[in-house]
BALO-378804 format. One record per residue (C-alpha): residue number from 0; x, y, z. Coordinates in Angstrom, 1 decimal, m for minus. Each point is the difference from the previous one (the first is absolute). Layout:
N
+------+--------+--------+--------+
: resi :     c1 :     c2 :     c3 :
+------+--------+--------+--------+
:  NUM :      X :      Y :      Z :
...
+------+--------+--------+--------+
END
This chain:
112
+------+--------+--------+--------+
: resi :     c1 :     c2 :     c3 :
+------+--------+--------+--------+
:    0 :  m55.7 :  m76.0 : m134.3 :
:    1 :    3.0 :   m1.2 :    2.0 :
:    2 :   m0.7 :    3.3 :    1.8 :
:    3 :   m3.3 :   m0.7 :    1.0 :
:    4 :    1.2 :   m3.3 :    1.7 :
:    5 :    2.5 :    2.2 :    2.2 :
:    6 :   m2.3 :    2.1 :    0.9 :
:    7 :   m2.4 :   m3.1 :    1.0 :
:    8 :    2.8 :   m1.7 :    2.0 :
:    9 :    0.7 :    3.3 :    1.5 :
:   10 :   m4.1 :    0.6 :    0.9 :
:   11 :    0.1 :   m4.1 :    1.8 :
:   12 :    3.1 :    1.4 :    2.2 :
:   13 :   m1.8 :    3.2 :    0.9 :
:   14 :   m2.7 :   m3.1 :    0.5 :
:   15 :    1.5 :   m1.6 :    2.9 :
:   16 :    0.7 :    2.9 :    1.9 :
:   17 :   m3.6 :    1.3 :    0.7 :
:   18 :   m1.0 :   m2.6 :    0.7 :
:   19 :    2.7 :   m1.3 :    2.8 :
:   20 :   m0.8 :    3.6 :    0.7 :
:   21 :   m3.4 :   m0.8 :    0.7 :
:   22 :    0.8 :   m2.7 :    2.6 :
:   23 :    3.1 :    1.5 :    1.6 :
:   24 :   m0.3 :    4.0 :   m0.4 :
:   25 :   m0.1 :    1.0 :    3.9 :
:   26 :    0.8 :    4.3 :   m0.5 :
:   27 :   m1.2 :    2.5 :   m1.8 :
:   28 :    2.7 :   m0.3 :   m3.0 :
:   29 :   m0.2 :   m3.5 :    0.0 :
:   30 :   m3.9 :    0.4 :   m1.2 :
:   31 :    1.1 :    3.0 :   m1.7 :
:   32 :    2.5 :   m1.8 :   m2.3 :
:   33 :   m2.7 :   m2.7 :   m0.4 :
:   34 :   m1.9 :    2.2 :   m1.3 :
:   35 :    2.7 :    1.4 :   m2.5 :
:   36 :    0.7 :   m3.9 :   m0.9 :
:   37 :   m3.2 :   m1.0 :   m1.1 :
:   38 :   m0.7 :    3.4 :   m1.8 :
:   39 :    3.2 :   m0.9 :   m2.5 :
:   40 :   m1.1 :   m3.3 :   m0.1 :
:   41 :   m3.2 :    0.4 :   m1.7 :
:   42 :    1.8 :    3.4 :   m1.7 :
:   43 :    2.4 :   m2.7 :   m1.4 :
:   44 :   m2.4 :   m2.4 :   m0.7 :
:   45 :   m1.9 :    1.9 :   m2.4 :
:   46 :    2.9 :    2.0 :   m2.1 :
:   47 :    1.0 :   m3.8 :   m0.8 :
:   48 :   m3.5 :   m1.7 :   m1.0 :
:   49 :    0.1 :    2.7 :   m2.6 :
:   50 :    2.0 :   m2.4 :   m1.4 :
:   51 :   m0.3 :   m2.9 :    0.8 :
:   52 :   m3.4 :   m1.8 :   m0.1 :
:   53 :   m1.5 :    1.4 :    3.8 :
:   54 :   m0.8 :   m4.1 :    1.1 :
:   55 :    3.3 :   m1.2 :   m0.4 :
:   56 :    1.8 :    3.6 :    1.5 :
:   57 :   m3.2 :   m1.0 :    3.2 :
:   58 :    1.4 :   m3.7 :    0.2 :
:   59 :    3.5 :    0.9 :   m0.2 :
:   60 :   m0.1 :    3.0 :    3.0 :
:   61 :   m2.0 :   m2.5 :    2.0 :
:   62 :    2.4 :   m2.3 :   m0.6 :
:   63 :    3.2 :    2.4 :    1.2 :
:   64 :   m2.3 :    1.2 :    2.7 :
:   65 :   m0.7 :   m3.2 :    1.5 :
:   66 :    3.1 :   m1.9 :   m1.0 :
:   67 :    2.5 :    2.6 :    1.6 :
:   68 :   m2.4 :    0.1 :    2.9 :
:   69 :    0.0 :   m2.9 :    1.6 :
:   70 :    3.9 :   m0.7 :   m0.2 :
:   71 :    0.5 :    3.9 :    1.5 :
:   72 :   m2.5 :   m1.3 :    2.4 :
:   73 :    3.0 :   m3.4 :    0.5 :
:   74 :    2.7 :    1.6 :   m0.5 :
:   75 :   m0.7 :    3.4 :    2.5 :
:   76 :   m3.2 :   m0.6 :    2.1 :
:   77 :    1.1 :   m3.6 :    1.3 :
:   78 :   m2.8 :   m1.6 :   m2.1 :
:   79 :   m0.4 :   m3.6 :    0.7 :
:   80 :    2.0 :   m1.8 :   m3.1 :
:   81 :   m2.4 :   m2.8 :   m1.8 :
:   82 :    0.8 :   m2.0 :   m3.1 :
:   83 :   m3.1 :    0.3 :   m1.5 :
:   84 :   m0.6 :    4.0 :    0.1 :
:   85 :    3.4 :   m0.4 :   m1.7 :
:   86 :   m1.6 :   m2.5 :   m2.3 :
:   87 :   m2.6 :    2.1 :   m0.6 :
:   88 :    1.7 :    3.1 :   m0.8 :
:   89 :    2.2 :   m1.6 :   m2.2 :
:   90 :   m3.2 :   m1.3 :   m2.6 :
:   91 :   m0.6 :    3.6 :    0.8 :
:   92 :    3.1 :    1.2 :   m1.5 :
:   93 :    0.0 :   m2.2 :   m2.8 :
:   94 :   m4.2 :    1.0 :   m0.7 :
:   95 :    1.8 :    3.5 :   m0.1 :
:   96 :    2.8 :   m1.2 :   m1.9 :
:   97 :   m2.2 :   m1.5 :   m3.0 :
:   98 :   m2.0 :    3.0 :    0.2 :
:   99 :    3.2 :    2.7 :   m1.4 :
:  100 :    1.1 :   m2.8 :   m2.1 :
:  101 :   m3.6 :   m0.4 :   m1.7 :
:  102 :   m0.5 :    3.9 :   m0.3 :
:  103 :    2.7 :    0.0 :   m1.8 :
:  104 :   m0.4 :   m2.3 :   m2.5 :
:  105 :   m3.1 :    1.9 :   m0.4 :
:  106 :    1.2 :    3.8 :   m0.4 :
:  107 :    2.9 :   m1.5 :   m2.8 :
:  108 :   m2.9 :   m2.0 :   m2.1 :
:  109 :   m1.9 :    3.6 :    0.3 :
:  110 :    3.4 :    1.7 :   m1.3 :
:  111 :    0.1 :   m2.2 :   m2.9 :
+------+--------+--------+--------+
END
């Protein structure tokens, strides 16, 4: 099961790449890389969903993408830092972590 979580995490990283790419791509190369990131993120999401519950996988995927995109926009692209935005991202992360913890427990119960 741990391999599926690693694949899902990688899918989330590629999601960050394509979301940022959609906003900032300004050349043919950047657009090609954005399309590749879209493909890889969706492909890896599907792979991880073969072992993880699809609802949990998608929620974690979207949470990683949203969190990473907001942080990247603040750190790299000079988006204004707003405390409320960071607090909401922390709330989102707590939900993602909670889903992972609950999913691991449920998987262990099913295997017994």
